[in-house]
NULO-464623 format. One record per residue (C-alpha): x, y, z; residue in one letter; residue number from 1. Coordinates in Angstrom, 3 decimals, decimal comma. Layout:
<titis>
TITI  X  Y  Z  A  NUM
...
</titis>
This chain:
<titis>
TITI  1,728  77,005  59,080  X  1
TITI  2,302  80,788  58,852  X  2
TITI  0,188  81,759  55,559  X  3
TITI  0,575  84,457  53,009  X  4
TITI  -0,762  87,494  54,372  X  5
TITI  -0,230  87,311  57,566  X  6
TITI  2,696  89,859  59,108  X  7
TITI  5,324  86,342  59,695  X  8
TITI  4,950  85,776  56,219  X  9
TITI  6,311  88,856  54,845  X  10
TITI  8,645  88,823  56,430  X  11
TITI  9,401  85,343  55,248  X  12
TITI  9,317  85,907  51,862  X  13
TITI  10,889  89,734  51,636  X  14
TITI  13,885  87,148  54,090  X  15
TITI  13,909  85,272  50,921  X  16
TITI  14,420  87,473  48,405  X  17
TITI  17,239  88,915  49,656  X  18
TITI  18,991  86,219  50,364  X  19
TITI  17,915  85,278  47,124  X  20
TITI  19,207  88,811  45,481  X  21
TITI  22,384  88,110  47,553  X  22
TITI  23,324  84,228  46,073  X  23
TITI  22,853  86,031  42,206  X  24
TITI  25,064  89,072  43,536  X  25
TITI  27,941  87,197  44,928  X  26
TITI  27,415  85,094  41,721  X  27
TITI  28,137  87,989  39,534  X  28
TITI  30,857  88,768  41,663  X  29
TITI  32,591  85,803  41,109  X  30
TITI  31,702  85,499  37,568  X  31
TITI  33,517  89,047  37,368  X  32
TITI  36,774  88,167  38,995  X  33
TITI  37,275  84,861  37,692  X  34
TITI  36,250  86,456  33,932  X  35
TITI  38,791  85,047  31,297  X  36
TITI  41,848  87,804  30,516  X  37
TITI  45,006  88,075  28,489  X  38
TITI  47,124  90,407  31,596  X  39
TITI  50,891  90,470  30,146  X  40
TITI  52,619  90,915  33,473  X  41
TITI  56,438  90,229  33,015  X  42
TITI  57,111  91,817  30,879  X  43
TITI  54,429  93,806  30,919  X  44
TITI  53,259  94,751  26,237  X  45
TITI  56,234  96,633  25,147  X  46
TITI  58,658  96,055  28,102  X  47
TITI  61,909  94,084  28,493  X  48
TITI  62,558  90,770  30,458  X  49
TITI  65,689  88,979  30,657  X  50
TITI  64,407  85,444  30,191  X  51
TITI  67,623  83,626  31,015  X  52
TITI  66,913  85,028  34,868  X  53
TITI  62,998  86,108  34,977  X  54
TITI  59,825  83,534  32,922  X  55
TITI  57,490  85,433  30,747  X  56
TITI  54,479  85,796  32,798  X  57
TITI  50,615  86,070  31,743  X  58
TITI  47,399  86,849  33,900  X  59
TITI  44,706  84,646  33,099  X  60
TITI  41,342  83,606  34,465  X  61
TITI  41,646  81,723  37,979  X  62
TITI  38,724  79,631  36,437  X  63
TITI  39,372  76,638  34,349  X  64
TITI  40,444  77,420  30,647  X  65
TITI  40,727  74,974  27,532  X  66
TITI  41,657  75,154  24,433  X  67
TITI  44,399  77,140  25,514  X  68
TITI  46,993  78,132  22,845  X  69
TITI  50,116  80,206  23,228  X  70
TITI  52,296  80,694  19,898  X  71
TITI  55,844  82,992  19,719  X  72
TITI  56,827  84,679  16,617  X  73
TITI  54,071  82,694  15,379  X  74
TITI  55,572  79,639  17,093  X  75
TITI  53,329  77,388  18,873  X  76
TITI  55,032  77,451  22,918  X  77
TITI  51,939  76,438  24,836  X  78
TITI  53,509  72,694  25,614  X  79
TITI  56,251  75,134  27,200  X  80
TITI  53,310  76,519  29,596  X  81
TITI  53,509  75,703  33,587  X  82
TITI  51,290  77,377  35,801  X  83
TITI  47,375  76,959  36,425  X  84
TITI  45,138  79,762  38,563  X  85
TITI  45,445  83,381  37,663  X  86
TITI  48,215  82,797  35,371  X  87
TITI  49,965  80,922  33,458  X  88
TITI  54,199  80,621  33,056  X  89
TITI  56,273  80,229  29,972  X  90
TITI  59,707  79,562  29,858  X  91
TITI  61,189  80,538  27,103  X  92
TITI  65,350  81,152  28,115  X  93
TITI  66,976  81,061  24,841  X  94
TITI  65,141  84,082  23,458  X  95
TITI  67,409  85,540  21,127  X  96
TITI  68,033  89,899  21,948  X  97
TITI  65,616  92,343  20,385  X  98
TITI  62,050  92,505  19,521  X  99
TITI  59,052  89,772  20,246  X  100
TITI  55,725  89,299  19,446  X  101
TITI  53,748  87,161  21,688  X  102
TITI  49,839  85,593  21,604  X  103
TITI  47,531  83,505  23,652  X  104
TITI  44,146  82,591  24,367  X  105
TITI  41,265  79,975  25,523  X  106
TITI  38,297  79,227  26,322  X  107
TITI  36,212  80,099  29,515  X  108
TITI  32,630  79,218  30,840  X  109
TITI  32,084  82,368  32,483  X  110
TITI  28,692  84,178  32,251  X  111
TITI  30,700  87,325  31,537  X  112
TITI  32,656  86,066  28,494  X  113
TITI  33,829  82,498  26,884  X  114
TITI  37,090  83,281  25,983  X  115
TITI  39,971  85,643  25,658  X  116
TITI  42,994  86,578  24,007  X  117
TITI  45,773  89,081  23,175  X  118
TITI  48,752  89,390  20,973  X  119
TITI  51,245  92,043  22,051  X  120
TITI  55,309  92,369  21,960  X  121
TITI  57,843  92,405  24,284  X  122
TITI  62,083  92,915  23,978  X  123
TITI  64,820  90,210  25,186  X  124
TITI  67,417  92,150  26,667  X  125
TITI  70,052  90,167  28,154  X  126
TITI  73,217  92,623  27,896  X  127
TITI  74,656  94,693  30,807  X  128
TITI  73,813  98,054  29,904  X  129
TITI  77,417  100,056  29,055  X  130
TITI  78,108  102,711  32,112  X  131
TITI  80,094  105,477  31,746  X  132
TITI  81,249  108,063  34,527  X  133
TITI  82,271  111,299  32,979  X  134
TITI  81,639  113,665  35,786  X  135
TITI  83,819  114,292  38,249  X  136
TITI  86,486  114,581  35,827  X  137
TITI  90,146  113,202  37,733  X  138
TITI  89,973  111,312  41,361  X  139
TITI  89,381  114,076  43,481  X  140
TITI  86,915  117,752  43,981  X  141
TITI  87,331  120,519  46,438  X  142
TITI  83,484  120,458  47,329  X  143
TITI  81,167  118,116  49,622  X  144
TITI  78,128  118,216  47,253  X  145
TITI  79,467  116,156  44,427  X  146
TITI  78,139  116,155  41,328  X  147
TITI  78,242  112,267  39,224  X  148
TITI  77,060  111,926  35,646  X  149
TITI  77,132  109,969  32,865  X  150
TITI  75,726  107,702  30,513  X  151
TITI  74,005  104,218  30,356  X  152
TITI  71,265  102,237  28,740  X  153
TITI  68,452  105,072  28,169  X  154
TITI  65,990  103,990  30,915  X  155
TITI  68,319  102,644  33,187  X  156
TITI  68,255  103,007  37,092  X  157
TITI  71,833  104,881  38,328  X  158
TITI  72,765  104,554  41,815  X  159
TITI  75,633  105,614  43,865  X  160
TITI  76,300  104,239  47,203  X  161
TITI  79,049  104,801  49,417  X  162
TITI  79,439  103,939  53,582  X  163
TITI  77,221  106,254  54,981  X  164
TITI  75,187  107,707  51,765  X  165
TITI  73,497  107,003  48,480  X  166
TITI  71,712  109,161  45,709  X  167
TITI  69,948  107,215  42,303  X  168
TITI  68,368  108,490  38,990  X  169
TITI  66,939  107,122  36,146  X  170
TITI  68,731  107,268  32,479  X  171
TITI  66,897  109,750  29,925  X  172
TITI  66,257  108,859  26,822  X  173
TITI  69,642  109,825  24,972  X  174
TITI  71,404  107,863  28,252  X  175
TITI  72,254  110,399  29,741  X  176
TITI  72,425  110,490  33,941  X  177
TITI  72,845  113,133  36,284  X  178
TITI  72,834  113,678  40,115  X  179
TITI  74,340  115,238  43,029  X  180
TITI  75,576  113,755  46,880  X  181
TITI  77,035  115,112  49,449  X  182
TITI  80,631  113,481  50,666  X  183
TITI  82,332  113,114  53,681  X  184
TITI  86,201  114,704  53,750  X  185
TITI  88,984  112,430  52,435  X  186
TITI  89,326  109,401  50,472  X  187
TITI  85,340  107,436  49,940  X  188
TITI  85,049  104,431  47,691  X  189
TITI  82,251  104,231  45,168  X  190
TITI  80,069  101,951  43,805  X  191
TITI  78,142  103,004  40,832  X  192
TITI  75,048  100,483  39,667  X  193
TITI  73,082  100,737  36,325  X  194
TITI  70,361  99,039  36,273  X  195
TITI  68,743  98,638  32,953  X  196
TITI  64,668  97,530  32,040  X  197
TITI  65,756  93,579  31,665  X  198
TITI  67,454  94,457  35,068  X  199
TITI  70,763  93,206  33,921  X  200
TITI  73,383  94,942  36,265  X  201
TITI  76,395  96,206  35,480  X  202
TITI  78,938  97,697  38,269  X  203
TITI  82,002  100,359  38,495  X  204
TITI  83,682  101,194  41,508  X  205
TITI  85,518  104,224  41,700  X  206
TITI  87,676  106,195  44,868  X  207
TITI  87,183  109,966  45,085  X  208
TITI  89,285  112,081  47,060  X  209
TITI  87,601  115,352  48,867  X  210
TITI  89,485  117,892  49,722  X  211
TITI  88,711  121,543  50,899  X  212
TITI  91,424  123,162  51,969  X  213
TITI  93,754  124,593  49,920  X  214
TITI  97,453  123,689  50,221  X  215
TITI  100,662  126,482  51,270  X  216
TITI  103,257  127,692  48,830  X  217
TITI  106,126  129,730  49,811  X  218
TITI  109,194  130,307  47,487  X  219
TITI  112,539  130,685  48,992  X  220
TITI  115,714  133,027  47,804  X  221
TITI  113,248  134,485  44,479  X  222
TITI  115,222  137,734  44,660  X  223
TITI  118,229  135,436  43,489  X  224
TITI  116,395  134,314  40,764  X  225
TITI  115,420  138,153  39,722  X  226
TITI  118,486  138,620  37,481  X  227
TITI  120,142  135,569  35,844  X  228
TITI  123,459  136,657  33,723  X  229
TITI  125,590  133,265  34,404  X  230
TITI  122,738  131,146  33,801  X  231
TITI  119,529  130,449  32,156  X  232
TITI  118,716  127,245  33,799  X  233
TITI  116,929  128,812  37,481  X  234
TITI  115,994  125,923  39,845  X  235
TITI  113,039  127,579  42,315  X  236
TITI  112,941  126,271  45,490  X  237
TITI  110,336  126,566  48,363  X  238
TITI  108,199  124,686  50,813  X  239
TITI  104,528  122,798  50,474  X  240
TITI  102,253  122,792  53,949  X  241
TITI  98,934  121,525  54,154  X  242
TITI  98,865  118,126  52,483  X  243
TITI  101,830  115,475  51,570  X  244
TITI  104,180  116,838  49,479  X  245
TITI  103,571  112,922  47,510  X  246
TITI  100,270  114,184  47,372  X  247
TITI  100,591  116,952  44,890  X  248
TITI  101,294  118,176  41,362  X  249
TITI  103,920  120,442  40,589  X  250
TITI  104,304  123,194  37,984  X  251
TITI  104,896  126,176  36,667  X  252
TITI  103,951  129,075  33,853  X  253
TITI  106,967  130,761  31,847  X  254
TITI  105,548  133,801  30,001  X  255
TITI  101,932  132,286  29,668  X  256
TITI  103,883  128,409  28,959  X  257
TITI  102,833  125,758  30,805  X  258
TITI  106,048  123,192  31,637  X  259
TITI  105,156  119,734  31,995  X  260
TITI  103,492  118,823  35,509  X  261
TITI  105,661  116,680  37,672  X  262
TITI  104,068  114,679  40,300  X  263
TITI  105,351  114,977  43,944  X  264
TITI  105,289  110,894  44,107  X  265
TITI  107,595  110,684  41,314  X  266
TITI  109,888  112,755  43,800  X  267
TITI  109,450  110,767  46,957  X  268
TITI  112,357  108,784  48,664  X  269
TITI  115,542  110,902  47,339  X  270
TITI  113,989  110,236  43,405  X  271
TITI  114,522  113,219  40,951  X  272
TITI  110,874  113,255  39,146  X  273
TITI  111,912  114,370  35,426  X  274
TITI  109,327  114,665  32,336  X  275
TITI  109,821  113,152  28,654  X  276
TITI  108,708  116,039  27,486  X  277
TITI  110,745  119,484  26,359  X  278
TITI  110,152  122,398  29,327  X  279
TITI  110,636  125,649  28,988  X  280
TITI  111,601  127,638  25,420  X  281
TITI  113,267  125,188  23,270  X  282
TITI  115,171  123,352  25,932  X  283
TITI  115,522  119,571  24,989  X  284
TITI  115,566  118,267  28,579  X  285
TITI  112,215  118,860  30,535  X  286
TITI  111,551  119,910  33,860  X  287
TITI  112,670  118,227  36,827  X  288
TITI  111,759  117,803  40,833  X  289
TITI  113,507  116,956  43,975  X  290
TITI  111,926  116,628  48,031  X  291
TITI  113,207  117,316  51,465  X  292
TITI  110,526  116,527  53,317  X  293
TITI  107,964  119,402  52,224  X  294
TITI  110,919  121,726  51,239  X  295
TITI  111,210  121,284  47,223  X  296
TITI  113,181  122,295  43,857  X  297
TITI  111,894  122,657  40,902  X  298
TITI  113,694  123,049  37,707  X  299
TITI  111,809  124,666  35,203  X  300
TITI  114,117  124,786  31,893  X  301
TITI  115,791  127,291  29,913  X  302
TITI  114,580  130,516  30,286  X  303
TITI  114,262  133,399  27,222  X  304
TITI  116,315  135,908  27,171  X  305
TITI  114,912  138,994  28,123  X  306
TITI  112,232  139,357  31,245  X  307
TITI  110,014  136,268  31,509  X  308
TITI  106,937  136,416  33,678  X  309
TITI  107,007  132,829  35,568  X  310
TITI  103,747  131,646  37,654  X  311
TITI  105,037  128,091  39,785  X  312
TITI  101,945  126,297  41,458  X  313
TITI  100,570  123,041  43,667  X  314
TITI  97,745  121,726  42,873  X  315
TITI  95,979  118,733  45,836  X  316
TITI  94,302  115,801  44,505  X  317
TITI  90,916  118,129  44,944  X  318
TITI  92,020  119,988  42,276  X  319
TITI  92,710  123,182  45,161  X  320
TITI  95,798  125,033  43,723  X  321
TITI  98,361  127,557  45,584  X  322
TITI  100,201  129,684  43,411  X  323
TITI  103,099  132,635  43,276  X  324
TITI  104,543  134,607  40,528  X  325
TITI  107,724  136,195  40,035  X  326
TITI  109,671  137,854  37,016  X  327
TITI  113,115  137,148  36,227  X  328
TITI  115,468  139,192  33,675  X  329
TITI  117,808  136,761  31,638  X  330
TITI  121,034  138,363  30,227  X  331
TITI  123,883  135,350  29,735  X  332
TITI  124,067  134,168  26,500  X  333
TITI  125,920  136,593  23,202  X  334
TITI  125,054  134,418  20,599  X  335
TITI  121,987  134,973  18,673  X  336
TITI  119,756  130,744  18,426  X  337
TITI  121,446  129,983  21,291  X  338
TITI  118,281  131,394  23,418  X  339
TITI  114,875  132,467  22,370  X  340
TITI  114,420  136,359  23,256  X  341
TITI  111,965  139,022  24,215  X  342
TITI  110,902  141,866  25,619  X  343
TITI  113,678  143,044  27,864  X  344
TITI  116,759  141,211  26,108  X  345
TITI  120,350  143,317  25,842  X  346
TITI  123,277  142,019  24,053  X  347
TITI  125,251  140,737  21,211  X  348
TITI  122,152  138,504  20,332  X  349
TITI  119,876  141,111  19,787  X  350
TITI  121,978  143,212  17,692  X  351
TITI  122,484  140,033  16,111  X  352
TITI  118,689  139,301  16,053  X  353
TITI  117,881  142,746  14,563  X  354
TITI  120,569  142,224  11,624  X  355
TITI  118,705  139,193  10,589  X  356
TITI  115,180  140,910  10,506  X  357
TITI  116,690  143,771  8,275  X  358
TITI  118,116  140,948  6,136  X  359
TITI  114,303  139,770  6,501  X  360
TITI  113,410  143,619  5,333  X  361
TITI  111,125  144,289  8,371  X  362
TITI  114,294  146,112  10,764  X  363
TITI  115,083  150,086  9,312  X  364
TITI  118,005  151,214  10,621  X  365
TITI  121,286  149,997  12,791  X  366
TITI  120,853  147,788  15,790  X  367
TITI  120,149  148,591  19,208  X  368
TITI  121,549  145,397  21,422  X  369
TITI  118,236  146,532  23,265  X  370
TITI  114,357  144,267  22,870  X  371
TITI  112,192  147,336  22,940  X  372
TITI  109,188  148,025  21,313  X  373
TITI  110,494  148,860  18,048  X  374
TITI  111,921  145,155  18,037  X  375
TITI  108,774  143,456  18,953  X  376
TITI  106,989  145,154  16,018  X  377
TITI  109,381  144,028  13,621  X  378
TITI  108,966  140,691  15,297  X  379
TITI  106,300  141,001  14,705  X  380
TITI  106,109  141,843  11,494  X  381
TITI  108,059  139,287  10,446  X  382
TITI  105,847  136,730  11,993  X  383
TITI  103,015  137,429  10,452  X  384
TITI  105,012  137,299  6,900  X  385
TITI  105,957  133,854  7,771  X  386
TITI  102,400  132,315  8,727  X  387
TITI  103,763  132,688  12,502  X  388
TITI  101,789  132,982  15,963  X  389
TITI  101,814  136,627  16,066  X  390
TITI  103,279  137,607  19,735  X  391
TITI  106,210  139,861  19,174  X  392
TITI  108,621  137,623  20,866  X  393
TITI  111,317  135,357  19,449  X  394
TITI  109,910  131,577  20,558  X  395
TITI  111,001  128,431  19,162  X  396
TITI  109,383  128,184  15,936  X  397
TITI  109,871  132,165  14,944  X  398
TITI  113,653  131,121  16,141  X  399
TITI  113,697  128,064  13,779  X  400
TITI  112,292  129,806  11,277  X  401
TITI  114,637  133,301  11,830  X  402
TITI  117,729  131,085  12,268  X  403
TITI  117,393  128,727  9,066  X  404
TITI  119,234  125,369  8,950  X  405
TITI  121,785  123,514  6,881  X  406
TITI  121,613  121,067  4,339  X  407
TITI  123,746  118,827  3,469  X  408
TITI  124,356  116,033  0,283  X  409
TITI  126,331  113,840  0,694  X  410
TITI  125,516  112,694  -3,331  X  411
TITI  125,595  115,394  -4,532  X  412
TITI  128,398  117,142  -2,377  X  413
TITI  126,778  120,262  -1,611  X  414
TITI  125,696  122,634  1,169  X  415
TITI  122,673  124,176  1,042  X  416
TITI  122,018  127,324  3,313  X  417
TITI  117,445  127,886  4,123  X  418
TITI  116,652  130,523  5,769  X  419
TITI  112,619  132,111  6,171  X  420
TITI  111,441  128,214  4,733  X  421
TITI  113,760  128,973  1,377  X  422
TITI  116,989  128,267  -0,363  X  423
TITI  119,851  131,196  0,631  X  424
TITI  122,535  129,830  -1,406  X  425
TITI  124,515  125,893  -2,214  X  426
TITI  128,184  125,494  -1,502  X  427
TITI  130,385  122,821  -3,176  X  428
TITI  131,599  120,583  -0,337  X  429
TITI  134,318  117,912  0,085  X  430
TITI  132,709  115,143  1,880  X  431
TITI  134,828  111,948  4,055  X  432
TITI  136,299  109,451  2,563  X  433
TITI  135,220  105,518  2,332  X  434
TITI  137,339  104,882  4,933  X  435
TITI  135,986  107,251  7,524  X  436
TITI  132,495  108,699  6,013  X  437
TITI  130,381  111,998  7,211  X  438
TITI  127,428  110,699  9,185  X  439
TITI  124,585  110,617  7,923  X  440
TITI  121,049  112,116  10,755  X  441
TITI  120,210  115,305  11,543  X  442
TITI  122,512  117,096  14,225  X  443
TITI  123,005  120,652  15,522  X  444
TITI  125,694  123,877  15,184  X  445
TITI  127,118  124,094  18,576  X  446
TITI  130,572  125,843  18,254  X  447
TITI  131,976  128,605  16,379  X  448
TITI  135,232  129,496  15,400  X  449
TITI  137,232  132,023  13,902  X  450
TITI  141,283  130,996  13,252  X  451
TITI  140,934  128,096  15,284  X  452
TITI  143,700  125,425  16,567  X  453
TITI  143,964  122,204  14,550  X  454
TITI  143,478  119,496  17,656  X  455
TITI  144,738  116,145  16,401  X  456
TITI  141,211  114,203  16,729  X  457
TITI  141,754  110,420  18,999  X  458
TITI  142,121  108,049  15,469  X  459
TITI  144,962  105,782  14,618  X  460
TITI  145,447  108,279  10,961  X  461
TITI  146,227  111,255  13,543  X  462
TITI  148,569  109,395  15,991  X  463
TITI  151,479  111,591  16,256  X  464
TITI  150,524  114,321  14,964  X  465
TITI  150,822  117,869  17,579  X  466
TITI  148,487  120,658  17,235  X  467
TITI  148,706  123,152  14,017  X  468
TITI  148,207  126,583  14,882  X  469
TITI  146,022  129,763  12,513  X  470
TITI  147,414  129,965  9,540  X  471
TITI  148,337  129,012  5,942  X  472
TITI  148,773  124,767  6,852  X  473
TITI  146,265  124,761  9,533  X  474
TITI  144,088  122,037  7,760  X  475
TITI  140,859  123,987  8,935  X  476
TITI  141,223  127,499  7,777  X  477
TITI  140,188  130,448  8,801  X  478
TITI  136,916  129,025  10,399  X  479
TITI  135,366  126,306  12,432  X  480
TITI  131,798  125,333  12,588  X  481
TITI  131,720  122,380  14,508  X  482
TITI  128,030  120,148  15,008  X  483
TITI  127,005  117,560  17,305  X  484
TITI  128,350  114,546  15,333  X  485
TITI  131,029  113,806  17,495  X  486
TITI  133,933  115,410  15,148  X  487
TITI  132,261  116,418  12,465  X  488
TITI  132,327  120,200  11,748  X  489
TITI  132,214  122,488  8,601  X  490
TITI  135,657  124,087  7,614  X  491
TITI  137,751  125,522  5,464  X  492
TITI  140,726  123,785  3,618  X  493
TITI  143,900  125,039  1,672  X  494
TITI  143,019  122,104  -0,572  X  495
TITI  140,922  124,155  -2,880  X  496
TITI  141,538  121,084  -5,518  X  497
TITI  139,516  118,587  -3,007  X  498
TITI  136,033  120,436  -3,115  X  499
TITI  133,754  118,602  -4,514  X  500
TITI  135,324  115,407  -3,988  X  501
TITI  135,577  112,505  -1,316  X  502
TITI  138,237  113,548  0,472  X  503
TITI  138,244  114,406  4,204  X  504
TITI  138,103  112,309  7,585  X  505
TITI  134,094  113,276  8,173  X  506
TITI  134,235  117,009  8,179  X  507
TITI  132,664  119,131  4,858  X  508
TITI  135,146  121,116  3,329  X  509
TITI  134,213  124,465  1,348  X  510
TITI  136,352  127,116  0,393  X  511
TITI  138,015  129,404  2,423  X  512
TITI  135,681  132,523  1,393  X  513
TITI  132,626  130,828  0,950  X  514
TITI  132,579  128,861  4,372  X  515
TITI  133,912  132,654  6,056  X  516
TITI  130,549  133,944  3,846  X  517
TITI  128,418  130,619  5,711  X  518
TITI  129,989  131,688  9,230  X  519
TITI  128,274  135,084  9,324  X  520
TITI  124,942  133,293  8,274  X  521
TITI  124,805  130,668  10,994  X  522
TITI  124,110  130,708  14,300  X  523
TITI  125,008  128,049  17,592  X  524
TITI  121,639  125,991  17,533  X  525
TITI  120,768  125,685  13,659  X  526
TITI  120,138  122,282  12,874  X  527
TITI  121,996  120,479  10,428  X  528
TITI  120,461  117,724  8,106  X  529
TITI  123,483  115,055  6,419  X  530
TITI  121,955  113,295  3,692  X  531
TITI  122,997  110,124  1,894  X  532
</titis>
């Protein structure tokens, strides 16, 4: 028997004390680690969850719990709780989107705490995030280092993946996201994925072409286009290299104005690519494109009279552009109103323009027939006066203002000439008989003829009649102003008493002195509006 005071007895006491202290420490550790807590794990306080995909999880004690109570938006949902030991699970898959409040409380036998409780908010989000990819614009880029940017739900993670690579970023508070990835040359399929804080996912696929090589462009026969005297509708021939012609876009700028762009893919197989839009100038038809292997023929549309600066270009899927430029001088028209005019134009149409500018009060002196610096200045003054774009060119809008229009009222049996937006003069006319009514609609003047020959129309009423030469017996009088309405024109008549009545076979008759006056004031291309 060991007694206190002996060496062995002292050791026994010390060992016993150490063991006791260890047991106490172990007990305290267990009590601390199993103390009651309420810890929102999924979602965290203030977080997001889609309860139809993930349950609500709350961390608790691993020890025994008593008097457990769980409320959701003030409603007791304790009966929907499962799990035990370190946590509980609340199944609420039908929660509506929006903010919700949860409270959890329970009691426990623990040295440090007799229970725990907590209350917090979280947001239910069951909708997939919107995802927009705004950059790059189009389906091609000319660099391998490609920037991706767009918008999505704030806080979402956006990831772009492709064969051999991926990049990711997080959307900012305003939903914007921006990242850069290095793509291979050629066509690459990219998948964009947006995952919002609740775990909802949206995916979008996109194909992108990386093309870092500029195509080649060569024009043929440009020397034949330097001066055009027989046509104002040139055809530009050329050859492209590098990319396949079907993959290119073809276009041109005429005096800085872009014509409608044409797709090479629309011109393969012998097809003619066209555009519904108007081409250069005031031409009524659009440009055309044809392909023959790597050769192309581009018709940009009607050019203006005078000096035309032309830039032909092709663009590949990556956005690389090849250009060729040349100057074409056009001198084909002698009738003012038939074509646009600009610096360098010469001839009768320019003289008529200068006379018209004189009538408008912006030209002084005689007409020269040369579109020179003085003419440019006069056109600019006219444009300022009539609130048109001041460029010194008789472009489409300026031409319409200078030329004016003719307006016919069938009910009033009048013809009114307008110019510069103002009424110039109104004339009485004869209109078509009920059996041969004058058509309504918008047309334009297409021909002008002095002392015309009357040719019988292909109509039953003219059957058996022959041509009538100029002179007092000619039913057209001394002037014929033909319109785009079939077989309908404005002309004089020796039957003065018919003016103001419905007496013609569809044409508009005028007193001879008046139609001769009108003849000098109208131009080919002038609109003719015929109203009921």
